[in-house]
C-alpha positions in Angstrom: 150.4 -5.9 -100.4 150.1 -2.0 -103.1 153.7 -2.3 -103.5 153.9 -5.6 -105.4 154.5 -5.7 -109.0 151.0 -5.8 -111.3 152.7 -9.1 -112.5 152.9 -10.8 -109.2 149.0 -9.4 -108.2 147.9 -11.3 -111.7 150.1 -14.6 -111.4 148.5 -15.1 -107.5 145.5 -14.5 -108.2 145.2 -16.6 -111.0 147.3 -19.3 -108.6 144.5 -18.2 -106.0 142.0 -19.3 -108.2 142.7 -22.5 -108.9 143.1 -23.7 -105.7 139.3 -21.6 -105.0 138.3 -23.8 -107.8 139.3 -27.2 -107.5 138.2 -26.5 -103.2 134.8 -26.4 -104.8 135.0 -28.8 -107.2 136.3 -31.8 -104.1 133.6 -30.4 -102.4 130.9 -30.1 -105.4 131.9 -34.1 -105.7 132.3 -35.4 -102.0 128.7 -36.9 -100.4 128.5 -34.7 -97.8 129.5 -31.6 -98.1 129.9 -29.3 -94.7 131.9 -32.7 -93.4 135.5 -31.5 -91.5 137.8 -33.5 -94.8 136.1 -31.0 -97.1 136.7 -27.7 -95.4 140.3 -28.8 -95.2 140.6 -28.1 -98.6 139.8 -24.1 -97.7 143.6 -23.8 -95.0 145.9 -24.2 -98.0 144.1 -21.0 -99.9 143.7 -18.6 -96.3 147.4 -20.1 -95.3 147.9 -18.8 -99.4 146.5 -15.6 -98.7 147.7 -14.4 -95.2 151.1 -15.1 -96.4 150.6 -12.6 -99.3 148.5 -10.4 -97.8 151.9 -9.7 -95.5 154.1 -9.9 -98.2 155.6 -12.8 -97.4 156.0 -13.8 -100.6 158.2 -10.4 -102.4 160.6 -9.4 -101.0 163.0 -7.1 -103.4 166.5 -5.8 -103.4 166.5 -2.3 -101.6 168.9 0.5 -103.3 168.7 3.6 -104.9 170.2 5.9 -106.8 173.4 6.2 -105.0 173.2 3.1 -102.0 172.4 -0.5 -101.8 171.0 -1.8 -99.2 172.2 -5.5 -98.1 169.9 -7.8 -95.9 170.0 -8.5 -92.2 171.1 -4.9 -91.5 174.6 -4.4 -92.9 175.4 -0.9 -93.6 174.6 0.4 -96.7 177.3 0.2 -99.6 176.9 3.3 -101.9 177.0 1.7 -105.6 180.3 3.3 -107.0 182.5 1.1 -104.9 181.3 -2.5 -106.4 183.5 -3.9 -107.6 182.3 -6.8 -109.4 178.5 -8.9 -109.2 179.3 -12.6 -109.9 177.5 -15.6 -109.7 179.4 -18.3 -107.0 177.6 -21.6 -106.0 178.1 -22.9 -102.0 180.5 -26.3 -102.1 179.2 -29.5 -103.5 175.8 -27.9 -103.5 173.5 -26.7 -106.3 172.5 -23.1 -104.4 173.4 -20.6 -106.7 173.9 -17.1 -105.3 175.5 -13.5 -105.4 178.7 -12.2 -104.9 178.7 -8.7 -104.5 182.4 -7.7 -104.0 183.3 -3.5 -103.0 185.9 -1.6 -101.9 185.6 0.4 -98.3 188.6 0.1 -96.0 189.5 -3.4 -97.9 187.7 -5.5 -100.0 184.6 -6.9 -98.5 182.0 -9.0 -100.2 178.4 -9.1 -99.4 175.5 -12.3 -100.5 172.2 -11.8 -101.9 169.9 -14.5 -103.3 167.8 -12.5 -105.3 164.0 -12.8 -105.8 162.6 -14.7 -108.6 159.6 -13.1 -109.2 159.7 -9.3 -109.7 163.1 -7.3 -111.3 164.9 -5.4 -108.9 168.2 -7.8 -109.1 168.4 -7.1 -113.1 167.7 -3.1 -111.9 170.0 -3.1 -109.8 172.7 -4.4 -111.4 171.5 -2.1 -114.3 172.2 0.8 -111.1 175.3 -0.4 -110.2 176.5 0.2 -114.0 175.7 2.8 -114.6 177.1 4.0 -110.9 180.5 2.6 -112.4 180.5 1.7 -115.6 183.9 -0.5 -115.2 182.1 -3.2 -112.5 182.1 -6.6 -113.9 179.1 -7.9 -113.2 177.4 -11.7 -115.0 174.4 -12.1 -116.8 170.9 -11.9 -115.2 168.0 -11.4 -117.4 164.1 -10.8 -115.9 161.3 -11.1 -118.7 158.1 -11.5 -118.2 156.1 -14.5 -120.3 151.6 -13.6 -120.8 152.8 -10.1 -119.0 152.6 -12.0 -115.6 154.7 -15.1 -115.8 158.1 -14.5 -114.4 161.3 -15.8 -116.1 164.5 -15.0 -114.6 167.6 -16.5 -116.5 171.0 -16.3 -114.9 174.8 -17.6 -115.8 178.5 -16.4 -115.3 179.6 -14.0 -117.7 181.8 -15.1 -120.5 185.6 -13.7 -120.0 
C-alpha cells in the first residue's frame, strides 16, 4: 500500500469517503438502525478497503533503466531491443492492448494492458525512447485533473 502514487491514495480516499457517507445516510434514514439490511451497506466498504490494502487496484508496468519485465513471468526484455510499441485491438472486439515488438533471436512480441490509474506506462515509453530513439511508438498520454483524478488518452500515431 505504501507504493501507491499520492494521487491514487487521494482518489480512493474520496471514493471511500463517499461510500461511508452513503452508508451512514442510509442507516440514519432507516427505521431500525441495527437491522441486518442496514448493516449490509458496510460490506462493499469493507471489500473495497481489503482489495485496496492488498494492492489489487495497482498493477504498474515493471521496468528499470535497462530491462522491461513483462507480466506472467516471461523473461526480461532489453529496452534497447524494443522496436515498436503499437496500440492494437482484438479481432471484432473493442478491447485495446499494446503490442511490444522486440528483437531477440528473431522478432517477437508481447501484449500489455497498461494501468489507467497511474503513469508507469507513459514513463516506460519514455524510457524505451531514451534507450532506443528509433522505436516506433503510438501516442499514450497520462494526466491528472485536480491533482488526483487520472485521465488516460491513447491513439495510433499518424504515419
